[in-house]
N, C-alpha and C positions, 0 to 999 in steps of 0.2 A: 477353071482353076485347078481341078483335079489333074487334068492332063499336063498342065504346065508344071504342077508340083511333082508329078511322076517323072516327067522329063528331067527336071532339075535334080531329083534324087538319083536317077539313073546316071546322069552326067557326073555328079559328084562321086557316086560309087565307082564308076570307071576310073575317074581320076585317082581315087583312093587306092584302087587295085594297082594302078601303075606306080603310084608313089610307094606303096608297100613292097612292091617287087624290088625297089631300089634299096630298101632297108631303112631302119630307124623309124619305128612306129610313131613315136611322139613327134618327131620332126615332120613326118608325112602329114599327120593331122594338122599340125601347126601351119604348114605350107598351104594345105587345103583351106583352112580357115582364112588365111591371109589372101589367098586368091579370090575366094568368094567375096570377101569384104571389098577388095579392089573392084570387082564387078559391080557390086552394089553402089559403091561411091562414084563410079563412072556414070551411073544412071542419074545421079542426083544433080540438081541445079543449085539449090540453095540449102535446103534443110534436109537432113537425113530422114528418109521415109522408107522404112522397111516393109516389105509385103509379108503376108502371113507365111508364104513359102520360105522367105529368107529367114524369118524368125524360127521356123521349124528346123531349118538346116543348121543354123547357129546353135540352137538348143541341143540338137542331136550331136553335133560335133563337140559340144562342151562336155558331154558325157565321156567321150573318148580321150579327151585331152587331160593330162594331169593338172592338178591345181597350180603347180609351180609355173606352168606355161600359159595360164589364163590371161597373162598380160598381152597376148596376141590379139585378144578380142577388142573391138572398139566399143563394146558395151560392157558394163560391169556385171558381176554375178548377181547383184541386187536387181538389175534390169531383167536378167533372165528369169529370176524368181517372180518378178512383177508380171512378166508375160505369162508365166505359168498360172499365177493366181487369177489373172483376168480371163484366161482361157477356161479355167475351172468355174469361175463366177458366171461367165456367159453360158456355160453348159448347164449349170444347176440353178439358175435363177429363172423364175417364171414371171417375166416382165409384162406379160399380157393381162395379168390379174391385178386389180387394185385391192388393197387390204380393206377390211370392213364389210359392212352389209351392202349388197348390191342395191342400186337405186330402184325406186318404185316406178313402174311405167305409167304413162299418162292414162292408159285405159283402166288400169287398176285404181288409180286415184279418182277418176271420174265415176267408176262403179261404186266405190266406197261413199263418195259424196252423194250420189243418187240414192243409195240405200239409206243413208242418214236422213235425207229429205223425206223419203217415203215412210220411214219408221222413226218418228220424232222421239219415241221413248226408248229407242234402241241405242245401246252403246254409251259411251262417255259424252258428256255435254260439250267437250272441246271439239268434237267432230262437227 
């Protein structure tokens, strides 16, 4: 994925350089956004499904485009912000850990029960 993302960024950068040589910075970025969106839409069959590289390109180009020209995007600014929030959430959440006390293993449980049987006056009566 890193190689495809790098290739995509290089291609877009070269296109941007060519368009900037023609003049009109905002127009060049808008044309670049529209071309990328056409490429994405041609890949789709039914539902719009953006790859992470597509989202990164659109988010990066949104920083270059003035707010007045954001109508060129087929996603809303709220969608761009949602992508950013989910990216941050995935980066800073620790999904592998459950909250609370970790469960007691079967070996520890058997050891406690055996110790309770060996020492009837030891500990609480509930054991």
